[in-house]
C-alpha positions in Angstrom: -216.8 113.8 309.7 -213.9 115.8 311.0 -214.4 116.3 314.7 -218.1 117.2 315.0 -218.5 118.7 311.6 -220.0 116.8 308.6 -217.7 117.3 305.7 -219.8 115.5 303.0 -222.8 113.3 302.9 -224.9 111.5 300.4 -228.0 109.3 300.1 -227.9 105.9 298.6 -231.0 104.0 297.9 -231.2 100.2 297.4 -234.1 97.9 297.7 -232.0 94.8 298.4 -232.4 92.7 301.5 -229.6 93.4 304.0 -227.0 90.7 303.7 -223.2 90.8 304.2 -222.7 90.9 300.5 -225.3 93.6 299.9 -223.8 95.6 302.8 -220.3 95.4 301.2 -221.6 96.3 297.8 -223.5 99.4 299.1 -220.4 100.4 301.2 -218.2 100.3 298.1 -220.7 102.3 296.0 -221.1 105.0 298.7 -217.3 105.2 299.0 -217.0 105.6 295.2 -219.7 108.3 295.3 -217.8 110.2 298.0 -214.4 109.6 296.4 -213.1 107.8 299.5 -211.2 104.6 299.7 -213.2 101.6 300.9 -212.5 100.7 304.5 -211.5 97.3 305.7 -214.8 95.7 306.8 -215.0 93.1 309.5 -218.0 90.9 310.4 -218.4 93.1 313.5 -219.0 96.1 311.3 -221.8 94.3 309.5 -223.3 93.0 312.8 -223.3 96.5 314.3 -224.9 98.0 311.2 -227.6 95.2 311.2 -228.4 95.6 314.9 -228.2 99.4 315.3 -228.7 100.7 311.7 -225.4 102.7 312.1 -221.7 101.9 311.9 -218.7 104.1 312.4 -215.4 103.6 310.7 -212.3 105.3 312.1 -209.1 106.3 310.1 -207.4 103.1 311.3 -210.0 101.1 309.3 -208.7 102.5 306.1 -205.5 101.3 304.3 -204.9 104.7 302.8 -204.5 107.9 304.8 -207.7 109.8 305.2 -208.4 113.4 306.2 -211.4 112.8 308.5 -211.9 111.5 312.0 -214.9 109.3 311.3 -216.8 107.7 308.4 -220.4 107.0 309.5 -223.0 105.0 307.6 -226.6 105.1 308.7 -229.6 103.1 307.5 -232.9 104.9 307.3 -235.9 102.6 307.2 -239.2 104.1 306.3 -242.1 102.8 308.4 -245.1 101.8 306.4 -248.3 103.5 307.3 -251.2 101.1 307.9 -253.7 100.9 305.1 -256.7 101.5 307.4 -256.9 104.0 310.2 -259.2 103.2 313.1 -260.6 106.1 315.0 
């Protein structure tokens, strides 16, 4: 994002259980897909993502200079429909 405008977005699907290693792997793959350097990831980033399904990286989290104001990852979890509906 640059200000309030979304510059680019992508969807990444992975059936793996959410673990710190799976999070880092997914982050690296999404960054590769968007041609952005991978930010420095701290345990607090993972904990925030695990708890709120969203994490925000700022330009200071990147070693290289970036041309955006925020890099946001969101997890979308599909809710399973019950097999039987009761009326």
